[in-house]
C-alpha positions in Angstrom: 120.1 78.2 144.9 116.9 79.2 143.2 115.1 76.7 141.0 115.4 77.3 137.3 112.3 78.8 135.6 110.2 76.4 133.6 110.5 77.0 129.9 106.9 77.8 129.1 106.0 78.8 125.5 109.6 78.8 124.2 108.4 79.8 120.7 106.7 82.9 122.1 109.8 83.9 124.0 112.0 83.4 120.9 109.5 85.5 118.8 109.6 88.3 121.4 113.4 88.3 121.4 113.5 88.3 117.6 111.1 91.2 117.5 113.1 93.2 120.0 116.4 92.5 118.1 114.8 93.6 114.8 113.8 96.9 116.5 117.4 97.4 117.7 116.4 96.7 121.3 118.3 94.6 123.8 117.7 90.9 124.3 119.9 90.3 127.3 119.3 87.9 130.2 117.0 90.5 132.0 114.7 90.7 128.9 114.6 86.9 128.6 114.0 86.6 132.4 111.1 89.0 132.2 109.3 87.0 129.6 110.1 83.6 131.2 109.0 84.8 134.6 105.6 85.9 133.4 105.0 82.7 131.4 106.1 80.6 134.4 103.4 82.3 136.5 100.8 82.9 133.8 101.3 80.4 131.0 98.0 81.3 129.4 98.5 85.0 128.6 94.7 85.5 128.2 94.4 84.8 131.9 96.7 87.7 132.7 93.9 90.0 132.0 91.8 88.2 134.6 94.3 88.9 137.4 93.4 91.7 139.8 95.2 94.9 138.9 97.4 94.8 142.0 98.7 91.4 140.9 99.3 92.6 137.4 101.3 95.6 138.6 103.3 93.5 141.1 105.3 91.9 138.3 108.9 93.2 137.9 109.4 96.0 135.3 111.3 93.6 133.1 108.2 91.5 132.9 106.1 94.6 132.0 108.2 95.0 128.8 107.0 91.6 127.7 103.4 92.3 128.7 103.5 95.5 126.7 
């Protein structure tokens, strides 16, 4: 069984989900997973910009929604 994702920056994830809901967009488990996956790997979002492009693009498309 996979390990649960660490809950990094829960306030940021909650804000992201609230913003999506206010826009009439989905907030299902895939959306939450995308945000939590990125934050588990790159808890300091400013450092995301420092990753090589191939590493940035290697994230799942659900994660790219959060990045955007």
